[in-house]
C-alpha positions as CSV (number, residue, x, y, z in Angstrom):
1,X,-4.9,-51.1,-97.6
2,X,-8.8,-50.2,-97.4
3,X,-8.5,-53.0,-95.4
4,X,-6.3,-51.8,-93.1
5,X,-7.6,-48.2,-93.1
6,X,-10.9,-49.8,-92.2
7,X,-9.3,-51.7,-88.8
8,X,-7.6,-48.4,-87.6
9,X,-10.6,-47.0,-88.1
10,X,-12.7,-49.5,-86.1
11,X,-9.9,-49.0,-83.4
12,X,-10.2,-45.6,-82.7
13,X,-14.0,-45.8,-82.8
14,X,-14.0,-48.2,-80.0
15,X,-12.2,-46.6,-78.2
16,X,-14.4,-42.6,-78.5
17,X,-17.6,-42.2,-76.4
18,X,-21.0,-43.8,-77.1
19,X,-22.6,-40.7,-78.8
20,X,-19.4,-40.5,-81.5
21,X,-19.7,-43.9,-82.4
22,X,-23.5,-42.9,-83.0
23,X,-22.6,-40.3,-85.2
24,X,-19.8,-41.6,-86.9
25,X,-22.2,-45.0,-88.1
26,X,-25.5,-42.9,-88.1
27,X,-24.5,-39.5,-89.0
28,X,-24.8,-36.4,-87.3
29,X,-28.5,-35.7,-87.3
30,X,-29.0,-38.9,-85.1
31,X,-30.2,-38.4,-81.6
32,X,-27.6,-37.7,-79.0
33,X,-28.0,-40.4,-76.4
34,X,-28.0,-39.0,-72.8
35,X,-24.1,-39.6,-70.7
36,X,-23.9,-42.2,-68.2
37,X,-21.7,-42.6,-65.5
38,X,-19.7,-45.2,-67.3
39,X,-19.5,-42.7,-70.5
40,X,-16.9,-40.6,-68.6
41,X,-15.4,-43.8,-66.9
42,X,-12.3,-43.5,-69.3
43,X,-11.5,-40.1,-68.6
44,X,-7.8,-39.8,-66.4
45,X,-9.1,-39.1,-63.0
46,X,-6.7,-35.9,-62.7
47,X,-8.6,-34.2,-65.7
48,X,-10.8,-31.9,-63.8
49,X,-8.0,-30.5,-61.8
50,X,-6.0,-30.2,-64.9
51,X,-9.0,-28.3,-66.5
52,X,-9.0,-25.9,-63.0
53,X,-5.0,-26.1,-63.7
54,X,-6.2,-23.7,-66.8
55,X,-7.7,-21.2,-64.9
56,X,-5.0,-21.0,-61.9
57,X,-3.7,-16.9,-62.0
58,X,0.0,-18.9,-61.8
59,X,-0.8,-20.8,-65.2
60,X,0.6,-19.5,-68.5
61,X,-2.6,-20.0,-69.6
62,X,-4.6,-18.3,-67.5
63,X,-7.2,-16.3,-69.5
64,X,-7.2,-12.4,-67.5
65,X,-5.7,-9.6,-67.2
66,X,-1.9,-9.3,-65.5
67,X,-3.6,-7.2,-63.0
68,X,-6.4,-9.7,-62.5
69,X,-3.8,-12.4,-62.4
70,X,-1.5,-10.6,-59.2
71,X,-5.0,-9.4,-57.4
72,X,-5.7,-13.4,-56.9
73,X,-2.1,-14.0,-56.3
74,X,-2.0,-11.6,-54.2
75,X,-5.4,-12.1,-52.5
76,X,-3.7,-16.1,-52.4
77,X,-0.8,-14.5,-50.5
78,X,-2.8,-12.8,-47.9
79,X,-4.8,-15.5,-46.7
80,X,-1.6,-18.2,-46.5
81,X,-0.2,-15.6,-44.1
82,X,-3.0,-14.9,-41.7
83,X,-3.4,-19.1,-41.4
84,X,-0.4,-19.3,-40.9
85,X,-0.1,-16.3,-38.3
86,X,-2.8,-17.8,-36.5
87,X,-1.4,-21.0,-36.0
88,X,1.3,-19.9,-34.4
89,X,-0.6,-17.6,-32.1
90,X,-2.3,-20.5,-30.9
91,X,0.8,-22.3,-30.0
92,X,2.4,-19.7,-27.9
93,X,-0.7,-19.0,-27.2
94,X,-3.3,-21.4,-25.8
95,X,-6.6,-21.0,-26.6
96,X,-7.8,-21.6,-23.2
97,X,-6.8,-18.2,-21.9
98,X,-8.3,-15.9,-24.8
99,X,-5.4,-13.4,-23.9
100,X,-3.7,-11.4,-26.7
101,X,-1.2,-12.7,-28.8
102,X,2.5,-11.4,-28.6
103,X,1.4,-9.5,-32.0
104,X,-1.9,-8.2,-30.5
105,X,0.0,-6.5,-27.4
106,X,2.2,-5.0,-29.7
107,X,-0.7,-3.8,-31.9
108,X,-2.5,-2.6,-28.3
109,X,1.0,-0.9,-27.1
110,X,0.6,1.3,-30.1
111,X,-2.9,2.0,-30.1
112,X,-2.1,3.4,-26.4
113,X,0.8,5.6,-27.6
114,X,-1.5,7.0,-30.1
115,X,-4.2,7.6,-27.6
116,X,-2.0,9.1,-24.8
117,X,1.2,10.7,-27.3
118,X,2.2,13.4,-24.2
119,X,6.0,12.3,-23.1
120,X,6.0,9.7,-20.7
121,X,2.1,8.8,-20.2
122,X,2.7,5.3,-21.9
123,X,5.9,3.1,-21.0
124,X,7.6,0.2,-21.8
125,X,11.0,0.5,-20.0
126,X,12.0,-2.7,-18.6
127,X,12.6,-1.0,-15.2
128,X,9.0,0.6,-14.6
129,X,7.3,-2.8,-15.9
130,X,8.9,-4.6,-13.4
131,X,9.0,-1.8,-10.1
132,X,5.0,-1.6,-11.5
133,X,4.4,-5.3,-11.3
134,X,6.4,-6.4,-7.9
135,X,6.9,-5.0,-4.7
136,X,10.0,-5.9,-2.0
137,X,7.2,-6.2,0.5
138,X,5.8,-9.2,-1.4
139,X,7.0,-12.6,-1.6
140,X,4.4,-14.3,-4.0
141,X,4.8,-15.1,-7.4
142,X,4.9,-11.5,-9.6
143,X,5.5,-10.8,-13.4
144,X,6.2,-7.5,-15.0
145,X,3.3,-5.5,-17.1
146,X,3.9,-5.5,-20.7
147,X,3.5,-1.4,-20.4
148,X,2.7,1.4,-18.4
149,X,-0.3,4.0,-18.9
150,X,-0.6,7.0,-16.9
151,X,-4.5,8.1,-16.4
152,X,-5.3,11.3,-15.2
153,X,-9.2,11.0,-15.5
154,X,-12.2,8.8,-16.2
155,X,-11.8,9.5,-19.8
156,X,-8.3,8.2,-19.8
157,X,-9.6,5.1,-17.9
158,X,-12.5,4.6,-20.7
159,X,-9.6,4.7,-23.7
160,X,-7.8,2.3,-22.2
161,X,-10.4,0.0,-20.8
162,X,-11.5,0.0,-24.5
163,X,-7.8,-0.3,-26.0
164,X,-7.7,-3.6,-23.8
165,X,-10.7,-5.2,-24.4
166,X,-10.5,-4.7,-28.4
167,X,-7.2,-6.1,-28.2
168,X,-8.5,-9.0,-25.1
169,X,-5.4,-7.6,-22.7
170,X,-5.6,-8.3,-19.4
171,X,-5.7,-4.7,-17.3
172,X,-4.1,-4.2,-13.1
173,X,-4.3,-0.7,-11.9
174,X,-1.7,0.6,-9.8
175,X,-1.4,3.2,-7.7
176,X,-0.3,3.1,-3.5
177,X,2.2,0.4,-4.2
178,X,2.0,-0.6,-0.5
179,X,-0.3,-4.1,-1.2
180,X,1.4,-7.3,0.3
181,X,-0.5,-10.1,-1.2
182,X,0.7,-9.6,-5.1
183,X,-2.4,-7.6,-6.1
184,X,-1.1,-5.9,-8.5
185,X,1.2,-7.9,-10.0
186,X,1.9,-8.5,-13.5
187,X,-0.3,-11.6,-16.2
188,X,1.9,-13.4,-18.4
189,X,2.1,-13.4,-21.5
190,X,1.5,-9.5,-21.1
191,X,-0.8,-7.2,-19.4
192,X,-1.4,-3.3,-19.3
193,X,-0.9,-1.8,-15.8
194,X,-3.3,1.5,-15.4
195,X,-0.8,3.4,-13.1
196,X,-3.4,5.7,-10.6
197,X,-1.4,7.5,-9.0
198,X,-1.5,11.2,-10.9
199,X,-5.2,11.0,-10.2
200,X,-4.8,12.5,-6.9
201,X,-7.0,15.4,-6.2
202,X,-10.1,16.1,-4.4
203,X,-12.8,17.3,-6.2
204,X,-15.5,18.9,-4.2
205,X,-15.6,19.2,-0.3
206,X,-19.3,19.6,1.2
207,X,-18.5,20.3,4.8
208,X,-21.8,21.0,5.6
209,X,-22.9,17.2,4.5
210,X,-19.3,16.0,6.0
211,X,-18.7,14.4,2.7
212,X,-16.0,15.0,-0.4
213,X,-15.5,13.5,-3.6
214,X,-12.2,12.5,-4.5
215,X,-10.5,10.6,-7.4
216,X,-9.1,7.1,-6.8
217,X,-5.8,7.9,-6.6
218,X,-5.1,9.9,-3.4
219,X,-3.4,9.0,-0.5
220,X,-5.8,9.2,3.1
221,X,-3.1,11.0,4.9
222,X,-3.4,13.9,2.1
223,X,-7.1,13.8,2.4
224,X,-6.8,14.7,6.2
225,X,-3.8,16.8,6.0
226,X,-5.8,19.0,3.3
227,X,-8.8,19.2,5.6
228,X,-6.8,20.6,8.3
229,X,-4.1,23.0,6.5
230,X,-8.2,24.5,5.3
231,X,-9.4,24.7,9.0
232,X,-12.2,22.1,8.3
233,X,-13.1,20.4,11.7
234,X,-13.7,16.9,10.0
235,X,-11.5,13.7,9.2
236,X,-11.5,10.6,6.9
237,X,-11.6,8.0,9.4
238,X,-9.8,4.5,7.9
239,X,-6.1,4.4,8.6
240,X,-4.4,1.5,7.0
241,X,-0.4,1.8,6.3
242,X,1.5,4.9,5.2
243,X,0.5,5.5,1.1
244,X,-2.5,3.9,0.6
245,X,-4.9,5.4,-1.9
246,X,-8.3,5.2,-1.6
247,X,-8.8,3.0,-4.4
248,X,-6.5,0.6,-2.7
249,X,-8.9,0.6,0.3
250,X,-12.0,0.1,-1.4
251,X,-10.6,-2.7,-3.5
252,X,-9.4,-4.8,-0.3
253,X,-11.9,-3.8,2.3
254,X,-9.1,-2.3,4.1
255,X,-9.4,-0.8,7.7
256,X,-6.7,-0.1,10.2
257,X,-5.5,1.6,13.9
258,X,-9.4,3.5,14.3
259,X,-11.7,0.6,12.9
260,X,-12.7,-0.6,16.8
261,X,-14.3,3.3,17.2
262,X,-15.1,3.5,13.2
263,X,-15.0,0.5,11.7
264,X,-14.0,-0.4,8.4
265,X,-13.9,0.2,4.4
266,X,-17.2,-1.9,4.4
267,X,-18.8,0.3,6.6
268,X,-20.8,3.3,4.9
269,X,-17.6,5.6,4.7
270,X,-17.6,5.1,1.0
271,X,-21.0,7.1,0.2
272,X,-20.9,6.5,-3.8
273,X,-18.2,5.3,-6.6
274,X,-17.6,5.8,-10.6
275,X,-16.5,2.7,-11.8
276,X,-15.6,1.7,-15.3
277,X,-16.2,-1.6,-16.2
278,X,-15.0,-4.2,-18.3
279,X,-16.8,-2.9,-21.3
280,X,-15.6,0.6,-21.1
281,X,-19.4,1.9,-19.6
282,X,-18.8,4.4,-16.6
283,X,-21.6,3.9,-13.8
284,X,-22.1,5.9,-10.4
285,X,-23.2,3.0,-7.7
286,X,-25.3,5.6,-5.9
287,X,-26.2,9.5,-5.1
288,X,-24.4,11.6,-2.6
289,X,-27.7,10.9,0.0
290,X,-26.1,10.0,3.5
291,X,-28.6,6.7,3.1
292,X,-30.6,5.1,0.7
293,X,-32.6,2.0,0.4
294,X,-32.8,2.0,-3.5
295,X,-32.0,-1.1,-4.8
296,X,-28.6,-3.2,-4.2
297,X,-25.7,-1.6,-2.5
298,X,-23.8,-1.9,-5.6
299,X,-20.9,0.3,-3.6
300,X,-20.5,-2.9,-1.5
301,X,-19.8,-4.9,-4.9
302,X,-16.8,-3.3,-6.0
303,X,-15.2,-2.8,-1.9
304,X,-13.1,-6.1,-1.6
305,X,-13.5,-6.7,-5.3
306,X,-10.0,-6.2,-5.6
307,X,-9.8,-4.6,-8.5
308,X,-11.6,-7.3,-10.6
309,X,-15.4,-6.5,-11.6
310,X,-14.7,-2.3,-12.2
311,X,-11.9,-0.2,-11.9
312,X,-12.8,3.1,-9.6
313,X,-11.7,6.2,-11.0
314,X,-13.9,8.5,-7.9
315,X,-15.2,8.2,-4.5
316,X,-17.9,10.2,-2.1
317,X,-16.5,9.4,0.9
318,X,-18.3,10.3,4.3
319,X,-15.9,12.3,6.8
320,X,-16.2,12.1,10.8
321,X,-15.9,15.1,12.8
322,X,-12.7,15.6,14.4
323,X,-12.2,14.8,18.3
324,X,-9.8,16.0,20.8
325,X,-7.2,12.7,21.4
326,X,-4.9,11.3,24.1
327,X,-3.0,8.5,24.2
328,X,-2.2,5.9,27.3
329,X,0.1,3.1,27.6
330,X,-0.8,-0.4,29.7
331,X,1.6,-3.3,29.8
332,X,0.6,-6.5,31.4
333,X,2.4,-10.1,32.0
334,X,1.0,-12.3,29.3
335,X,-1.3,-11.3,26.2
336,X,-4.7,-13.2,27.8
337,X,-5.0,-10.0,30.3
338,X,-4.4,-7.5,27.9
339,X,-6.9,-8.8,25.6
340,X,-9.6,-9.6,28.5
341,X,-8.8,-5.6,29.8
342,X,-9.8,-4.2,25.9
343,X,-13.3,-6.6,26.2
344,X,-14.1,-5.1,29.7
345,X,-13.2,-1.5,28.7
346,X,-15.0,-1.8,25.3
347,X,-18.4,-2.6,27.1
348,X,-17.8,-0.2,29.6
349,X,-20.2,3.5,29.6
350,X,-16.6,5.0,28.2
351,X,-16.5,2.2,25.4
352,X,-17.3,4.7,22.6
353,X,-14.3,7.1,23.7
354,X,-11.9,4.1,22.7
355,X,-10.9,5.6,19.6
356,X,-7.7,2.7,18.9
357,X,-6.6,-0.7,21.0
358,X,-2.9,-2.2,19.8
359,X,-1.6,-4.7,21.1
360,X,2.4,-4.8,21.1
361,X,4.0,-8.0,22.0
362,X,7.3,-8.0,24.3
363,X,9.4,-9.1,21.1
364,X,7.7,-5.9,19.4
365,X,8.6,-4.0,22.6
366,X,12.3,-5.7,22.7
367,X,13.0,-4.1,19.3
368,X,11.7,-0.6,19.4
369,X,13.9,-0.5,22.5
370,X,16.6,-1.6,20.5
371,X,15.9,0.4,17.3
372,X,16.4,3.3,19.2
373,X,13.2,5.1,17.6
374,X,11.6,6.7,20.7
375,X,12.3,9.2,23.2
376,X,12.8,7.1,26.2
377,X,13.1,2.8,26.3
378,X,9.9,0.8,27.6
379,X,9.9,-2.4,29.9
380,X,9.6,-5.2,27.5
381,X,6.2,-7.1,28.1
382,X,3.1,-7.6,26.3
383,X,1.6,-3.9,26.0
384,X,-1.4,-1.8,24.7
385,X,-1.6,1.8,23.7
386,X,-4.8,3.2,23.7
387,X,-5.9,6.5,22.2
388,X,-8.6,8.4,23.8
389,X,-11.2,11.3,21.9
390,X,-13.5,13.7,23.2
391,X,-13.4,16.7,25.2
392,X,-11.1,17.2,28.3
393,X,-13.9,16.4,31.0
394,X,-14.4,12.9,29.1
395,X,-10.9,11.9,27.9
396,X,-10.2,12.3,32.0
397,X,-13.3,9.8,33.1
398,X,-12.5,7.4,30.2
399,X,-8.8,7.5,31.4
400,X,-9.6,7.2,34.9
401,X,-12.0,3.8,34.0
402,X,-9.1,2.4,32.1
403,X,-6.6,2.5,34.3
404,X,-9.2,0.8,37.0
405,X,-10.0,-2.0,34.4
406,X,-6.8,-2.6,33.3
407,X,-5.3,-2.9,37.0
408,X,-7.6,-5.4,37.7
409,X,-6.4,-7.5,35.1
410,X,-3.2,-7.1,36.3
411,X,-1.1,-4.3,34.5
412,X,2.1,-3.7,36.4
413,X,2.4,0.1,34.7
414,X,-0.3,2.9,33.1
415,X,0.5,5.3,32.0
416,X,-1.4,8.4,30.3
417,X,-0.1,11.5,28.3
418,X,-1.5,14.5,29.7
419,X,-0.3,16.8,26.9
420,X,0.0,16.5,23.0
421,X,3.9,16.4,23.2
422,X,3.5,13.2,25.3
423,X,0.5,11.8,23.2
424,X,3.0,11.8,20.2
425,X,5.8,10.5,22.0
426,X,3.9,7.6,23.0
427,X,1.8,6.7,20.5
428,X,5.1,7.0,18.3
429,X,6.2,3.4,20.0
430,X,2.8,2.1,18.0
431,X,3.6,4.4,14.8
432,X,7.2,2.8,14.3
433,X,6.8,-1.0,15.3
434,X,7.7,-1.9,11.6
435,X,10.1,0.1,11.4
436,X,11.6,-0.8,14.7
437,X,11.4,-4.1,13.8
438,X,13.4,-4.2,10.9
439,X,16.0,-2.3,12.7
440,X,16.5,-3.9,15.9
441,X,17.4,-7.3,12.9
442,X,19.9,-5.1,10.3
443,X,20.3,-7.0,7.1
444,X,16.8,-8.9,7.6
445,X,13.8,-9.2,6.1
446,X,10.3,-9.6,7.0
447,X,7.1,-11.4,5.7
448,X,4.0,-9.0,7.2
449,X,0.8,-11.3,7.4
450,X,-2.1,-10.8,9.3
451,X,-5.5,-12.8,10.7
452,X,-8.6,-11.8,12.4
453,X,-10.7,-13.9,15.0
454,X,-13.1,-13.5,17.6
455,X,-11.7,-11.6,20.4
456,X,-12.1,-14.0,22.9
457,X,-10.2,-16.1,20.8
458,X,-7.0,-13.7,19.9
459,X,-5.1,-14.6,23.5
460,X,-5.2,-18.7,22.1
461,X,-3.8,-17.3,18.4
462,X,-1.6,-15.3,19.3
463,X,-0.2,-17.8,22.2
464,X,0.0,-20.3,19.9
465,X,1.2,-18.7,16.7
466,X,4.8,-17.4,19.0
467,X,5.3,-21.1,20.4
468,X,5.1,-22.2,16.7
469,X,7.4,-19.3,15.2
470,X,9.9,-20.1,18.3
471,X,9.9,-24.1,17.3
472,X,10.3,-22.9,13.7
473,X,13.5,-20.9,14.4
474,X,11.7,-18.0,13.2
475,X,12.1,-14.6,14.7
476,X,8.9,-12.2,15.3
477,X,6.9,-9.4,16.2
478,X,3.1,-9.4,16.5
479,X,1.1,-5.8,16.5
480,X,-2.5,-6.1,16.6
481,X,-6.1,-4.1,16.8
482,X,-6.8,-6.0,19.7
483,X,-9.8,-4.4,19.9
484,X,-11.7,-6.6,17.0
485,X,-9.4,-9.5,17.3
486,X,-7.4,-8.5,14.2
487,X,-3.5,-9.1,14.3
488,X,-0.1,-9.0,12.2
489,X,3.0,-11.3,12.7
490,X,5.8,-9.5,11.0
491,X,8.3,-13.1,10.0
492,X,12.3,-12.1,10.0
493,X,14.4,-14.3,7.6
494,X,17.7,-13.9,6.3
495,X,17.9,-15.3,2.6
496,X,15.6,-16.8,0.3
497,X,16.2,-20.6,1.4
498,X,14.4,-19.5,4.3
499,X,11.6,-18.8,2.1
500,X,10.1,-22.3,3.0
501,X,10.0,-22.1,5.8
502,X,8.4,-18.8,6.5
503,X,5.8,-20.1,3.9
504,X,5.1,-22.8,6.0
505,X,4.5,-20.7,8.8
506,X,2.1,-18.1,7.7
507,X,-0.1,-21.6,6.3
508,X,0.1,-23.0,9.7
509,X,-1.4,-19.5,11.1
510,X,-4.1,-18.8,8.2
511,X,-5.2,-22.4,9.8
512,X,-4.9,-21.6,13.2
513,X,-7.5,-18.8,13.0
514,X,-9.9,-20.1,10.4
515,X,-9.8,-23.0,13.2
516,X,-11.2,-20.6,15.5
517,X,-13.9,-19.2,13.4
518,X,-11.9,-16.5,12.1
519,X,-10.6,-15.2,8.6
520,X,-7.6,-15.6,6.6
521,X,-7.1,-12.1,6.1
522,X,-8.3,-8.7,8.5
523,X,-7.7,-5.9,5.8
524,X,-4.4,-7.1,4.0
525,X,-7.0,-8.7,1.4
526,X,-6.6,-11.8,-0.5
527,X,-4.5,-11.0,-4.0
528,X,-2.6,-13.9,-5.2
529,X,-1.2,-14.8,-1.5
530,X,-4.8,-15.9,0.2
531,X,-6.6,-16.9,-2.4
532,X,-6.1,-21.1,-1.8
533,X,-7.6,-20.2,1.6
534,X,-11.5,-18.8,0.0
535,X,-13.4,-22.2,-0.6
536,X,-12.2,-23.5,3.3
537,X,-13.3,-20.0,5.1
538,X,-16.4,-19.0,2.6
539,X,-17.3,-22.7,1.2
540,X,-17.5,-23.9,-2.3
541,X,-21.1,-22.1,-2.9
542,X,-20.1,-18.5,-1.8
543,X,-16.8,-18.6,-3.8
544,X,-18.6,-19.5,-7.0
545,X,-21.3,-17.2,-6.3
546,X,-18.6,-14.7,-6.5
547,X,-17.4,-16.6,-9.8
548,X,-20.9,-16.3,-11.0
549,X,-20.8,-12.6,-10.6
550,X,-17.6,-11.8,-12.1
551,X,-18.4,-13.8,-15.2
552,X,-20.8,-11.7,-15.5
553,X,-19.6,-8.2,-15.5
554,X,-16.2,-9.4,-16.9
555,X,-16.6,-12.5,-19.2
556,X,-12.9,-12.3,-20.9
557,X,-11.6,-12.0,-17.5
558,X,-9.7,-8.7,-18.1
559,X,-9.3,-6.9,-14.8
560,X,-6.9,-8.1,-12.5
561,X,-7.1,-11.7,-13.2
562,X,-5.7,-14.5,-11.2
563,X,-6.2,-12.3,-8.4
564,X,-9.0,-13.2,-5.5
565,X,-10.7,-16.0,-7.2
566,X,-9.0,-19.8,-6.1
567,X,-7.7,-22.0,-8.6
568,X,-10.5,-24.4,-9.6
569,X,-7.5,-27.0,-10.1
């Protein structure tokens, strides 16, 4: 029996590690040999995992208290939820845009509601979101915003910008809603629309300095009406479409009918801007002095930037003396005669007394007669409308000079308004051009676009465009600021099925203007509709410089993304 026990003992010792065998044969006082990798080679490969499992908060053998167990389990679940949420967000919202996820958009909206608790300041009403993200006058891609916030001050805009920056939400400014190129359409999957229509106050008027300070949401007509009501003989001469606001006029670099005499927004009519940058910092671009040679002209940096570099909240406007005006009209057999006459008139000694020179083509004159918005019908032919300014002797001499020149260029009808009422009646033919176009074709829709070319090239552009539109079977009218080569085509269509044909016609018109060394837009701006032409017009180097400035000022691309800058692909 002892032999059997001995054999069992030897087998058991043979299966033990070396230091146990040594202790069994030489006694417990013997030195323990250093372990080697082979010493543990016989352990099961999952022994470490089993040992760790003993200390798991889910293990029955967990040595800690129940509070410690609960805390560790909660932490594990929290980390798991965060990782799973981030994964889902990365799938729904690809990392290349870097914008807020749907969950983060909801967080941003809640923060906005806390920042602006007053009723109506923050809206997520689907109707309002759609109205603020699209326009009946624009046929470019549009998307509703995620939220609309009413801003009433520069401080309000700063709050909104900081929340948007923290939550990585794009921002789009809205005010007059007169844009035609998709400037204020929403950004997918969700953008903050900053509605600045409530920032419509004149803050200071400096009559002695011929300037004023106003908020960006005020309309230019309201400025001039306020000056008139106060008996101040000054006015702001930039006159784009009715309803345009100062902020939008700055963003698009607008002009209007007065451009032939007073220039555009890129002249010195904006002396100073208050701008909220994408990081929430507020800057003023310069002082109120009439001129300055100190540093960069940062005011111009934001004019024409279409809200992609900063949000303009206030502006200092230069005003012009309000001069008496009269209206005259001359009619021609073709556009070439009319344009040649205008060039001679502007180059004459009385050219500075010409405030406006507007061209209405024969189709527009026909629409005016059919729509019945004028006091009396006029002959259907290419027509020029002049607005003359100055004192009475100057206006009379200017009118006589204009009559002589237009007659030399083939005009067979010249009409001069001798009274203010006659001038108002005559000018309303130009004033109601768009209304007349729509009224003459009930049920039609209208795509309005503009281009600009050197003045001498305008007759060729108008002639080729009218021929092209007729060949495409599209009805249209044309009105232009002929004194600076800018004209608008109002193209009519009946339904969405005709939109591709209209879009193709606009595309050909733009390339026709570029081929004549012109521009894809004289005053409407680029937005979504014209950005595809920017590289061809300005060159890749210039466009890349624009992108570099945008990236430096707005590295997260939060301000009005998708507008102005051409897509790289």
